[in-house]
Backbone as a printed PyTorch tensor [residue, N CA C, xyz], in Angstrom:
tensor([[[ -6.4570,   7.8580,   3.2130],
         [ -7.1260,   7.4660,   2.0020],
         [ -7.8050,   6.1290,   2.2490]],

        [[ -9.0230,   5.9960,   1.8230],
         [ -9.7640,   4.7540,   1.9700],
         [-10.0110,   4.1510,   0.5900]],

        [[ -9.6970,   2.8860,   0.4440],
         [ -9.9230,   2.1800,  -0.8160],
         [-10.8660,   1.0190,  -0.5210]],

        [[-12.1090,   1.1590,  -0.9120],
         [-13.1370,   0.1790,  -0.5520],
         [-12.9200,  -1.1860,  -1.1900]],

        [[-12.3810,  -1.2240,  -2.4040],
         [-12.2510,  -2.5150,  -3.0810],
         [-10.8870,  -3.1660,  -2.8950]],

        [[ -9.9940,  -2.5240,  -2.1570],
         [ -8.7060,  -3.1290,  -1.8220],
         [ -7.6730,  -3.1320,  -2.9290]],

        [[ -7.9150,  -2.4070,  -4.0260],
         [ -6.9280,  -2.4210,  -5.1080],
         [ -5.6770,  -1.6430,  -4.7130]],

        [[ -4.5780,  -1.9590,  -5.3830],
         [ -3.3130,  -1.2730,  -5.1120],
         [ -3.3670,   0.1430,  -5.6610]],

        [[ -2.6370,   1.0300,  -5.0080],
         [ -2.5600,   2.4140,  -5.4520],
         [ -1.2480,   3.0050,  -4.9720]],

        [[ -0.9050,   4.1610,  -5.4710],
         [  0.2730,   4.8690,  -4.9900],
         [ -0.1190,   6.3170,  -4.7380]],

        [[  0.6220,   6.9460,  -3.8570],
         [  0.3710,   8.3460,  -3.5200],
         [  1.6150,   9.1610,  -3.8250]],

        [[  1.4240,  10.3410,  -4.3770],
         [  2.5200,  11.2650,  -4.6020],
         [  2.5740,  12.2000,  -3.4040]],

        [[  3.5660,  12.0210,  -2.5510],
         [  3.6830,  12.8060,  -1.3240],
         [  4.6990,  13.9320,  -1.4460]],

        [[  5.1410,  14.2110,  -2.6630],
         [  6.1900,  15.2160,  -2.8400],
         [  5.7400,  16.6070,  -2.4290]],

        [[  4.4590,  16.8780,  -2.4270],
         [  3.9670,  18.1970,  -2.0380],
         [  3.7840,  18.3680,  -0.5380]],

        [[  4.0330,  17.3310,   0.2220],
         [  3.8440,  17.4120,   1.6680],
         [  5.1220,  17.8700,   2.3550]],

        [[  4.9600,  18.5870,   3.4470],
         [  6.1390,  19.0000,   4.2150],
         [  6.4080,  17.9590,   5.2950]],

        [[  7.5860,  18.0160,   5.8780],
         [  7.9560,  17.0650,   6.9220],
         [  8.8700,  16.0010,   6.3780]],

        [[  9.4850,  15.2580,   7.2900],
         [ 10.4580,  14.2570,   6.8760],
         [  9.9910,  12.8310,   7.1300]],

        [[  8.7850,  12.6650,   7.6570],
         [  8.3450,  11.3380,   8.0310],
         [  6.8730,  11.1540,   7.6810]],

        [[  6.5570,   9.9790,   7.1740],
         [  5.1740,   9.6210,   6.8880],
         [  4.8710,   8.3440,   7.6440]],

        [[  3.7700,   8.3330,   8.3380],
         [  3.3360,   7.1310,   9.0360],
         [  2.1110,   6.5990,   8.3080]],

        [[  2.2060,   5.3590,   7.8760],
         [  1.0920,   4.7500,   7.1440],
         [  0.5590,   3.5710,   7.9430]],

        [[ -0.7510,   3.4560,   7.9560],
         [ -1.3950,   2.3340,   8.6240],
         [ -2.4860,   1.7900,   7.7280]],

        [[ -2.6530,   0.4850,   7.8140],
         [ -3.7670,  -0.1450,   7.1280],
         [ -4.8530,  -0.3560,   8.1610]],

        [[ -6.0600,   0.0920,   7.8630],
         [ -7.1900,  -0.0440,   8.7660],
         [ -8.1910,  -1.0010,   8.1540]],

        [[ -8.5930,  -1.9890,   8.9210],
         [ -9.5960,  -2.9320,   8.4630],
         [-10.9540,  -2.5410,   9.0330]],

        [[-11.8940,  -2.1350,   8.1880],
         [-13.2240,  -1.7980,   8.7030],
         [-13.9780,  -3.0260,   9.2130]],

        [[-13.5370,  -4.2170,   8.8090],
         [-14.1870,  -5.4430,   9.2870],
         [-13.9980,  -5.6650,  10.7720]],

        [[-12.7530,  -5.4470,  11.2460],
         [-12.4910,  -5.7380,  12.6530],
         [-11.9870,  -4.5230,  13.4410]],

        [[-11.8320,  -3.3840,  12.7680],
         [-11.4180,  -2.1710,  13.4550],
         [ -9.9620,  -2.1270,  13.8640]],

        [[ -9.1460,  -3.0130,  13.3050],
         [ -7.7380,  -3.0820,  13.6880],
         [ -6.8680,  -2.3110,  12.7070]],

        [[ -5.7960,  -1.7490,  13.2380],
         [ -4.7930,  -1.0600,  12.4330],
         [ -3.5330,  -1.9080,  12.3650]],

        [[ -2.8790,  -1.8920,  11.2280],
         [ -1.5920,  -2.5570,  11.0700],
         [ -0.6290,  -1.5310,  10.5000]],

        [[  0.4810,  -1.3070,  11.2180],
         [  1.4990,  -0.3980,  10.7030],
         [  2.1520,  -1.0050,   9.4810]],

        [[  2.3550,  -0.1880,   8.4910],
         [  3.0010,  -0.6290,   7.2620],
         [  4.4740,  -0.2860,   7.3820]],

        [[  5.2980,  -1.2670,   7.2170],
         [  6.7290,  -1.0290,   7.2040],
         [  7.4240,  -1.1370,   8.5490]],

        [[  6.7050,  -1.4800,   9.6170],
         [  7.3390,  -1.5480,  10.9310],
         [  8.4660,  -2.5770,  10.9530]],

        [[  8.2150,  -3.7570,  10.4460],
         [  9.2410,  -4.7980,  10.4730],
         [ 10.4390,  -4.3890,   9.6190]],

        [[ 10.1590,  -3.8240,   8.4610],
         [ 11.2550,  -3.3900,   7.6040],
         [ 12.1170,  -2.3460,   8.3070]],

        [[ 11.4910,  -1.4390,   9.0610],
         [ 12.2550,  -0.4280,   9.8050],
         [ 13.1050,  -1.0810,  10.8930]],

        [[ 12.5310,  -2.0740,  11.5700],
         [ 13.3040,  -2.7940,  12.5890],
         [ 14.5210,  -3.4510,  11.9520]],

        [[ 14.3140,  -4.0940,  10.8210],
         [ 15.4090,  -4.7960,  10.1570],
         [ 16.5040,  -3.8330,   9.7160]],

        [[ 16.1130,  -2.7020,   9.1840],
         [ 17.1000,  -1.7000,   8.7750],
         [ 17.9130,  -1.2240,   9.9720]],

        [[ 17.2280,  -0.9570,  11.0790],
         [ 17.9150,  -0.4810,  12.2760],
         [ 18.8540,  -1.5550,  12.8320]],

        [[ 18.3840,  -2.7970,  12.8730],
         [ 19.2380,  -3.8840,  13.3620],
         [ 20.4400,  -4.1040,  12.4620]],

        [[ 20.2210,  -4.0450,  11.1650],
         [ 21.3250,  -4.2440,  10.2250],
         [ 22.4170,  -3.2170,  10.4560]],

        [[ 22.0070,  -2.0090,  10.7700],
         [ 22.9800,  -0.9360,  10.9860],
         [ 23.6180,  -1.0190,  12.3780]],

        [[ 22.8040,  -1.2440,  13.4070],
         [ 23.3010,  -1.1500,  14.7800],
         [ 23.7960,  -2.4680,  15.3590]],

        [[ 23.1350,  -3.5680,  14.9850],
         [ 23.4870,  -4.8530,  15.6100],
         [ 23.1320,  -6.0140,  14.6880]],

        [[ 23.8570,  -6.1620,  13.5890],
         [ 23.5220,  -7.2040,  12.6190],
         [ 23.5400,  -8.6180,  13.1940]],

        [[ 24.2840,  -8.8190,  14.2620],
         [ 24.3200, -10.1540,  14.8670],
         [ 22.9760, -10.5420,  15.4920]],

        [[ 22.0850,  -9.5810,  15.6820],
         [ 20.7740,  -9.8620,  16.2810],
         [ 19.6910, -10.1900,  15.2470]],

        [[ 20.0100, -10.0790,  13.9770],
         [ 19.0070, -10.3400,  12.9400],
         [ 18.4450, -11.7580,  13.0220]],

        [[ 19.2880, -12.7460,  13.2530],
         [ 18.8210, -14.1270,  13.3310],
         [ 17.8800, -14.3230,  14.5200]],

        [[ 18.1930, -13.6900,  15.6450],
         [ 17.3230, -13.7840,  16.8160],
         [ 15.9870, -13.1190,  16.5410]],

        [[ 16.0120, -11.9390,  15.9240],
         [ 14.7900, -11.2250,  15.5570],
         [ 13.9320, -12.1040,  14.6470]],

        [[ 14.5930, -12.7540,  13.6990],
         [ 13.8980, -13.6310,  12.7550],
         [ 13.1700, -14.7410,  13.4950]],

        [[ 13.8770, -15.4520,  14.3620],
         [ 13.2820, -16.5880,  15.0670],
         [ 12.1420, -16.1470,  15.9790]],

        [[ 12.3480, -15.0620,  16.7000],
         [ 11.2840, -14.5720,  17.5810],
         [ 10.0700, -14.1080,  16.7750]],

        [[ 10.3250, -13.4410,  15.6690],
         [  9.2270, -13.0030,  14.8070],
         [  8.4190, -14.1660,  14.2750]],

        [[  9.1140, -15.2040,  13.8160],
         [  8.4080, -16.3840,  13.3010],
         [  7.5860, -17.0670,  14.3930]],

        [[  8.0770, -17.0240,  15.6230],
         [  7.3380, -17.6380,  16.7320],
         [  6.0740, -16.8620,  17.1020]],

        [[  6.0400, -15.5720,  16.8240],
         [  4.8700, -14.7680,  17.1880],
         [  3.7420, -14.8510,  16.1670]],

        [[  4.0380, -15.2850,  14.9570],
         [  3.0040, -15.3210,  13.9150],
         [  1.8200, -16.2050,  14.3080]],

        [[  2.0220, -17.4540,  14.7520],
         [  0.8690, -18.2680,  15.1350],
         [  0.0830, -17.6760,  16.3080]],

        [[  0.7660, -16.9920,  17.2020],
         [  0.0890, -16.3600,  18.3360],
         [ -0.8060, -15.2270,  17.8400]],

        [[ -0.2640, -14.3910,  16.9540],
         [ -1.0450, -13.2800,  16.4040],
         [ -2.2400, -13.7900,  15.6090]],

        [[ -2.0590, -14.8760,  14.8700],
         [ -3.1750, -15.4810,  14.1400],
         [ -4.2500, -15.9800,  15.0990]],

        [[ -3.8420, -16.6870,  16.1380],
         [ -4.7900, -17.2510,  17.1030],
         [ -5.5810, -16.1570,  17.8170]],

        [[ -4.9470, -15.0200,  18.0600],
         [ -5.6200, -13.9210,  18.7470],
         [ -6.4030, -13.0230,  17.7930]],

        [[ -6.3100, -13.3020,  16.4840],
         [ -7.0280, -12.4930,  15.5060],
         [ -6.3820, -11.1550,  15.2210]],

        [[ -5.1230, -11.0090,  15.5730],
         [ -4.4170,  -9.7440,  15.3440],
         [ -3.9840,  -9.5800,  13.8870]],

        [[ -3.7710, -10.7040,  13.1960],
         [ -3.4330, -10.6870,  11.7790],
         [ -4.2440, -11.7640,  11.0820]],

        [[ -4.3660, -11.6410,   9.7740],
         [ -5.0460, -12.6790,   9.0000],
         [ -3.9980, -13.5410,   8.2820]],

        [[ -4.4640, -14.5530,   7.5730],
         [ -3.5440, -15.4810,   6.8950],
         [ -2.6590, -14.7750,   5.8780]],

        [[ -3.2200, -13.8070,   5.1690],
         [ -2.4350, -13.0880,   4.1590],
         [ -1.2820, -12.3360,   4.8100]],

        [[ -1.5580, -11.6300,   5.9000],
         [ -0.5020, -10.8830,   6.5850],
         [  0.5170, -11.8550,   7.1860]],

        [[  0.0380, -12.9880,   7.6960],
         [  0.9500, -13.9950,   8.2470],
         [  1.9390, -14.4550,   7.1860]],

        [[  1.4570, -14.7050,   5.9830],
         [  2.3380, -15.1360,   4.8990],
         [  3.3180, -14.0400,   4.5060]],

        [[  2.8470, -12.7900,   4.4910],
         [  3.7430, -11.6700,   4.1740],
         [  4.8600, -11.5780,   5.2080]],

        [[  4.4920, -11.6990,   6.4850],
         [  5.4890, -11.6320,   7.5530],
         [  6.4770, -12.7810,   7.4560]],

        [[  5.9750, -13.9820,   7.1840],
         [  6.8650, -15.1380,   7.0410],
         [  7.8680, -14.9100,   5.9170]],

        [[  7.3900, -14.3920,   4.8080],
         [  8.2640, -14.1510,   3.6600],
         [  9.3840, -13.1890,   4.0290]],

        [[  9.0280, -12.1070,   4.7250],
         [ 10.0400, -11.1200,   5.1380],
         [ 11.0370, -11.7620,   6.1010]],

        [[ 10.5120, -12.4620,   7.0980],
         [ 11.3770, -13.0120,   8.1440],
         [ 12.2360, -14.1840,   7.6540]],

        [[ 11.7000, -15.0090,   6.7860],
         [ 12.4630, -16.1540,   6.2770],
         [ 13.6500, -15.6800,   5.4390]],

        [[ 13.5380, -14.5220,   4.8550],
         [ 14.6410, -14.0220,   4.0330],
         [ 15.8400, -13.5720,   4.8620]],

        [[ 15.6780, -13.4920,   6.1830],
         [ 16.7800, -13.0760,   7.0490],
         [ 17.7530, -14.2280,   7.2880]],

        [[ 18.9910, -13.9020,   7.6200],
         [ 19.9720, -14.9580,   7.8950],
         [ 19.6170, -15.7160,   9.1690]],

        [[ 20.0520, -16.9880,   9.1970],
         [ 19.8250, -17.8140,  10.4020],
         [ 20.9580, -17.6470,  11.3670]]])
């Protein structure tokens, strides 16, 4: 689905078959894709399998944000979203 003006929307996927949906945000400005929910999936998996690694994941994630910004992989808005998610993790 393409939304030209960037407004929020929701999709009813109840009629679709399968057990998994992969969503990506595509920017027509720079041609880059960003997976939606990747970090949240990592956090869920770590919480279940190795909760002691959450603090390390947090610190490493926070360290990569300025690098991704400098390389143009994310914009300021996405950087702030990532910081918010990662800062909420335990130290």
